[in-house]
N, C-alpha and C positions, 0 to 999 in steps of 0.2 A: 261283430256286434249286430244284433237283429235290429230291424226297423223300429220296433217298439222300444227297444233299449235306447236307441239313439234319440227317439222322441222324448223319452223319460229324462234323459240326461239334458236335453235342451231345455225342457221345462224347469228342471232343477237349477240349471245355470241361470236362467232368467229370473227365477224366484229369488235366488241369492242376490242378484242385482237389485231387484225390487226392494228387498229387505234393507240393503245398504242405502238405497235412495230414500227410503222411509226414515232411516236414522239421520241422513243428511238433511232432510226437510226439517226435522225437529231441531237440529243444531243450528241451522240457518235462521229459523224462527226465533230461537232463544237469543242469538246474538243481535238480531234486529230489534226485537221488541223490548229487550231488557238493557241493551247496551248501545243502541243506535249504530250498530255495525252492519252494513249491508254487504252481502257477498254476491258476486256475479261470476259467471264462467265465460270468459272471452266476451264480456259485456252483455251476455244474456242473463236476464234476471232470474234469480233463484228464490227470492222471497215470495211466499204465498203461491208457489207453483206446485202442480201435481207431480206425483212420482213419474208418470209417463213423460211429462215435459222434462224433468230432470235427466232421465235416461236419454231422451232424444238430443238435448243440447250437448251431452257428452259424446254421443255418437257422431254428430255433425262437426265436432270440433276438429276432427282430422282434416276436413276440407280446407280449413284455414291454416292449420299449423303443420300439416304433414306428419303429425305424430298422433298416436292413439292415447287419449286421456280417458281413463275409466272412472266410474263412480267410486271405486275403491280408493283410487288416488286422492279423490276429493275428500272422502271420509277421513282418511289418514291425516290430511293437513288441517282440516277443520277441527278435528279433535284437539289438536295442539293449540289452535287459535282460541278455542274455548277456555284454555287454561291461562291465557294471557289477559292482562288488564288493558283492554283496548280502548282507545279514545274513539269518539264518533268517526266513522270511516266508511269508505266504499272500497272494497278490496276484490281484485280479480284473482280468484284462486287458480284459474287456468294459467295465468302468467306466473304465479308462484310455483306451480308444479313444473313448468318449463324451466324456471330458474334452478329449482332443486336438481333436476336432471342435468342441466348444463354444468352445475358445480359438483355433481356426484355426491350430494349430501347424504350421509348415512342417517337412518331413522333416529339414532340416539342424538344426533346433532341438529335436528329440525328446530328445536326451541331456540337455540342460539342463532341459527340462520334467520329465523323469522324476526327476531328482535332486531337484528342488524339490517335486514332487508326492508322492513317496514318503518324503521326509524320512529318508533312509537312515541318517543318522549318529546317530540318537537313542540315548542310552546304555541305555535300558530294554530294548533288544533283546538284551542279554547275560544269559544265565542258565545254571544248571547243570542238565544232564539229570537226570531222576528215574527211579528204578527203579519198576516196577509189579508188583504181585502180584494175580492174579485168584483170588478166593476163591469157588469154584463154577465149573462149566463147563457150564451149561445153554444155553438159547437166547441170552440176552443175553451170557453169558460167552464163548461161541464167536464171536459177532459182534464183541465187543470185542477178542478175540484177533486176529481177522482185521484189524481196523482198526489196532490197535496195531502189528502187523507191517507192514501196508501203508504206514502213516504213519511208520515208523521213519526213513525217509530216510537222512540221514547220522548217525543216532543222537543227535540234538541236542535231543530233547524227552522223550517218554515211552518207556521201554524195558521191554518185557515180559520179566520174569526168572523168574516161577514161576506155576504153577497149582496150587491146592489142591483136592483132592477127598476124599470120605469113604470111597471104596472102597479096597481093598488094591491096591497097585501091583505088577503082574506083567506078563508079556509080553502076555497077552490083553487086559487093561484098557488098557494103553498103546496097543496096536494099535487098539482100539475108539475111544479118545479121538482118535487120529490120524485115523481114518476119518471121524469126525464133524466134525473140523475141515476135512478136505479136501473133503467133500461135504455139500451142504445141499439139501434138497428144495425149498425156497423160493428161496433166494438163489444157488443154483448152485454150481459147483465153485470152490474157492479157487485164485486165481492165484498159487500159491507152492509151494515144495517143503516137504513135511512128512515127516520121517524119524523113526524110533524108535531111541533109544539105551537099550537095556535095562540095560546095565552101570551107567549113571548115573541111571536112572529119569527120563529126560528125552525131550522132543521136540526135534528139531533143525529149526527152521523158518527157511528161507532162510539156512541156515548159522549161525544163532544158537541157543544152548542155552537152552531153556526147561524148568526143572525141574518135574516133576510130583510133588507132595508129598501124602502121605496123612496125614490127621489127623482125629480125632473131635472134638477140642476146640481152638479157635483159639489159646488161650494156651500150648499145649504145643509150639508150633513155634518153633524158633530159626532165623530167617532169616539171621542172621549166618553160620551154617554153610554157607550157599549163596552167600556173598559179596554178599548183598543188604543194603543200608543205606539208611536214611532214605527208605523206600519208601512209595508211595501204594498202599494195599490197596483194591481195588474188590470189595465184597461183593455178589455177584449171586445169592446163595442164597435170599434172602427169609426165612431162618430167624431172623435177628436184626434187629429193627426199632427198638429204642430205644437211648438213650445208654448205659445200663448194659450191655446185651448187646453192643453194638458196641465198647464200651471194652475188651472182652476181647482184641480184636485188638491193641490198643496195648501189652498186657503182653508180647507176643511181641517178641523182640529183632529190630530191623531195620525195624519199622513206625513211621512217623511220622504218617500220616494215614489216615483211612478214608472211603471214598465208598460210600454205599448206593444200589443201583439199584432203589429202591422207596420209597414214602412212609415217612417216619420219624416217630417220636414223641419229643418233647423235644429234637430237633435241628433245625437250619435245613433247610427244604425249599426247594431252589433250582431255578429254571427258567432255564437260561442264556439271556441276552438280555433277561430280565425283571428279575431281582433278584440276579444274581450279585455285584453290588457290595456286597451285605450280608455277604459272607463273604470272608475273605482267608486266605492260607497261614499267616500268623502268628497269627491270632486264632481259627481254627476247625480243630480236629483231626478232627471227625466231621461229615459233611455228607450230606444226602440229595439225590438227583437227582429226587425226586418220581416220579410215574408217567408212562407214555407218554401217557395221555390228558391229564393236567395239562400236559405239555409241548406238546401239540397245541393246546390251547385258550387257555392263558395268554397267548401272544404276541398272539393276535387280541383277546382280552378287554382286554389292556392298551391296545392301540391304540384300541379302541372307547371304553373308559373315559376315556382321555386326551382324545379328540377330541369324543365325543358324550355322555358321561356315562351310565352305566347305572343305571336305577331298580331293575329286577329282571329275572330271566330264568330260563330252564330249559335245561339241557344234556342232550341225549339222545345217548348213544353207541351207535352200531351197530358192535360190536366183533367181530373175528375170535375164534374159539374159542381157548382156551388149554390148557396142559398140565394144569391142575388140574381140567378137566372129564373126563367119562368118554367113551370111544369107544362103549361100549354101555351101555344102561340098567343102573345099579347104585347101590349106596348112596353117598351123599355127605353131608357134614356141612352143606352149604348147600342151601337150597331150590332146586329145579329143575335145579341143576347136575349132578345125577346122571343126567339123561337124555342120550341119545346125542348128542354134540356135532355130528357131521357130518350129521345129518338133522333137527335141530330149531333153531328160533329160541328162545332162552332168555332170559327177562327175569331180570335180576339187578341187584344194587346196584353203584353206583360212588361213591367218595368224591371224585371229581374236582371237583364243584361246591363242596364245602367246602374241599378241599385247595388250590384255586386262590387262595383268600383268604390263604393263608400266603405266597404270592408277591406278591399284590396286596391288601394289607390293606383298601383302600377297598371291596372287594367282599364283605366279611364279612357274612353273613346275607342277601345279595341273590340267591343262586343256588340252585336245586334241581337235582338230577341223577338220572339213572337210566341203565341200560345194557341193551342187548339183544345177547347173543352169537349170532352167525350162522354158518352152515356154510361159512366160508372160513378157510383156515389163516393168512392174514396180510392186512393192509390193512384199515383201519377208517375210520369216518366219524363226526364229531361234528356234531350239529345244534344251533346256538345260536339260541334264540328269545329275543330281548331287547327290553325296553321301554327307550327312551332319553329323555334330557332334551332334547337339541338335535335338532330336526327335521332330516331329511336326505331326499335323493332317491336313486333307484337309481343315477343317474349319479354323484352326489357320493360315495356309499358305495363304488362300484366304483373311482372315482378314488383315494379314500383308501387302499383296500387295495392297489391296483396300485402306488401311490407308495411304500408301506411295503415292498413287495417289491423295490423298486429303490434306495431311499435310506433312510438312518437306521440305527438300532441293531438292527433286527429283520430285516435282509436275509438273515442265515444261517438264520433260523427260518421266514420266510414266503415261500411261492411263490404266484404268481398264475396261474391257468389260465383261458383263454377257451375251452377245448376242450369243446364241448357233447356230445362222445362219451366223456368221461372216465368210467372205471369203476375199481373198487377195485384190480384187478390192475395197472393202469397206474401206480399209486403205489408199487408194490413196488420197493425199491432207491433211493428218494429220500433225499437227505441232509437235506432240510428237515423240520422238525417239524410244519409246517402247510401244507396246499395249499388255497388258496381256490378253490372251484368257482364262478367268476363267473357263468356262465349260470344257476345254480340260486338265486342270491341273490334275496331277496324284501324289498321295503319296502312297508309299508302305505300306503294312500292319504293318511293324515294325516302320514306321515313320522315317526311316533313308535314304530313297532314294526318290527324287522328280523329276518330269518331268514338265518343264514349256514350254509353247508355246508362243513365243513373235513375234507378227507381227510388221512390220515396212515399211514405205514408204522409200525405199533406196535412193530416190532422194529428195523429198520435206521435209521429216522429217529430213534427214541429213542436208539439206540446212539450216534449222532453228537452228540446233545445231552449224553450222558454224557461223551463224549470232550472236548467243548468245556469242560464244567465241570471235568473232571479236569485239563486243561491249566491252567485258571484257578487252581484251589486248589493245584496243585503248583508254581505260579510259573514255568511254562514256556510261557506264552501268547506266541506269536510276534507280531512286527509284522504287522498285517493291513491291507490296503487294499481297502475295499469302497466 
């Protein structure tokens, strides 16, 4: 075959894949927007994604599974899912494809297989949608707004109804808030429509009214006046950290629960995937989602503690600079943080080593921790240096981590990467809370000391953990198949 013929064949093959991916995009959108069924491929989002992204996540799936998953495999199974009367759900079609292969299911039997595998008729899939109020509209608040809007689907889970800020609401501030929601220097432009309604002090996002409320004190707001009832309030200001302060939100009419996006005092600190079963919608009205670093290390530490037992260890966080640091040298109440953030590495404290014991009590007193703020705006790295009881090898440890990324209760939290070219910017936009850098993993010669390098998007990855916890405590956690 001539060189030109080979090239023509390659173009034809790729075009065929593009056409299949286009069909897949349409079916994924139909299931999401009309039936609140979200499809993912090995936890990689497929809703509102481009054809190139769809093909890429299929390509890299072999790194995790050891098997080739093609876009044609996905089209075949999603066509059948379209024919079923699905309840609101989040379904990993990659895992379904692996199960089909494992059971050697014939094409004619896929319908019966899916009905049995997904257990679609379970009664716990029925719930009442919940209103959400964002108290504060900073980095995490705006990302939460994006995700709440993007994940609204058919409006059957969490519905963003209002945003509370401390500034006076006028045309100028509304326009500025809208601009910050539309554009983000790290995470790019928001794929949605954001308009300003000055007459109602509101943002109209994808056709939905989101009230912007000005208040100096949380207890002074009457959310009933905005038609908001039984709402979950997500406090992302960092101004209120303990039960007494956060309880002020509950005085307001219309608020039923409060979720803090920072470590809290005197309230449950929860890392979804690790200890969310310790809190319920009925028993806890105020809950903390802990910190981004705690959410990054807790899933990995729980796995190691469960399988290998931790004697002691140290956590070093190489963290992107944050808004509380100075752009140029100036006064700051904390040591070193007054120095210019974008040109210095800054040693500072982190409570992650202690905080993780609130989610994993068996680790109390076993971990020390510290942090170094570095000149990148997002994307961080946690280094876990651990002494363990049960000896392991590099092969056994990697196998343990890879398996946890594919099976079990931590598949939403842990991603496993064999990419020896991975750097911090590659992790921006990940929905996982922890990305294991497999090539960097170290095991001592006696198998009793291990060093793990865990990447995380300290903004977007943490936001997804907050969203998972929000759905859990609000009682709108969908049927999930992983």
